[in-house]
N, C-alpha and C positions, 0 to 999 in steps of 0.2 A: 220815531225822530229824535225827539227828547230825551229815550233811554239810550239810544248809542250816542248820543253827545256828553250823557253821564259816563260813560262806561270807558270813551275816550277818554275822558278829563281823570276818571279814577285809575286809569293805565298810565297815563302821563306820570302823574305822580307815583305812584307804584315803581315806577320803571326808573327815577330818579334819586330811588331808594336803595338800588339796588346798586349804582354804578361804584367800580371801585376806581381809589384812589391809585395813582401812580408809585406814590410813596411807598416805601416799605420800611416801617418800622421792625427794626432787628436791635434785639438787647444781647451784644457782644461784650457789656460790661464795657469802664472806661478803655480811651484808646490810652494805647502806651506810645509816649513822646521819650525823645532823647534826653538825654541829660544838659543838651546846650537848648536845645527847641524849651523843656522846662525852664531851664532860668532864665530868657528873654520872655515868655509868657507871664512868668511870675514876678520877674522884675516890674512889666510893665503895668500889668494890672496892681501891685502893690503903691507903685507912684500914682495909678487914676484913686486907690481908696484912699491914698493920704490928701490928696485933692478932695475929696468927696466928705472924709472923715477924717479928719483932723487928727494928731496925737493929744491936742488937748482935752478933747469930746472924748477920747473913746482910750483912757489913761490904761487898760492893758484888755488883752482882747484870748477870747477863751475858741482853743480849734482842736477838733479833734486831731489825733496821735496817725500819723501815717506814717509806713515806709517806701513810698512811692517818690519817683524822681522830683514832679512834681510836689508834692507837701512841702519835702524837705528845702527845693528850692523857694516857696512860697515862704517857708518859715526864716529864712536869713536875709530875703527881702523886707518882708514886714521889719524884723529885727533892725535892717540896715536903714527904713524909712523912722525908725523910733518909737513904733511898738511894744510894750511887753508884752510875750506870748505864756500864757498859762494853759498848761494841758493837764493838767492835774485837776483830782476830786475838789481838793481845798478851795474855799470860797475867800480869797484877799478880799479887802476892803480897800477899794469901793469895787460891786460886783462888777467881772470885766463883760461887756460886749459878746455876745455868743457873732463869732467867723463862721461860715462853711464857704464849702469852696466846690466845684466838680468841672470835669471836662466830659464833653461829649463829643462825641465822632459823625459827623455828617459830611455827605458828598466832598470828600478828600478835604476837608478842612476840620477845625477845632474850633468849638466855644467854649470858652473860658467864664465861670462866673465866681463871683465874690459878694456874700449877701450877708448882710447884718439887719436886724430887726429895723432900722430903718431905712439904708439902702440897698440897692441891687444893680451890683455891676455884671456887664454883658459884651463879651467881644468875641470877634471869629479872627482865629487867626492859619496863614498857609502855612503848614510844618512840613519841614525839610531836615535829613539829618543833620545838617549843620548848624540849625537856628528854627527862628520861625518868623514872621512876620505880620502885621496885623492886615486885615483881608476888608475888616470894616467900620465904620466910626465904634466908638463909645456908647453904649447906653448906660443910660444911668436912669434908675427907677426910684425914687422917693415921693413917699407920702407928702399931701399937703398940708 
């Protein structure tokens, strides 16, 4: 009887390890957003970055050069908020703050992220051909 209970317990643990998730991970590359949607997302994220990382604490930002609609819109939005952008390999004084950005598509929405060494911002958007609208609150992560 004890042996049967042990076997049933082990089978329960093993079956729990073999279940599959309903979510299927597909790496299809970055989502393609229209120019209007990219502009809305970039403008919103740049304004939120300006609230979290003021231009006086980040005199310049270094970001990778990209020719996507979002990268172009983000660069324009950041300049509009007073950030100086550095895209070349020269190191000006003072050292620029590294900024990375990404867009991920998931279940019909787009997750936009901006990350510096001290702050990470994230928000999801519903995207349409003529623009985008936030579909979640802003997530701000900063170390204590």
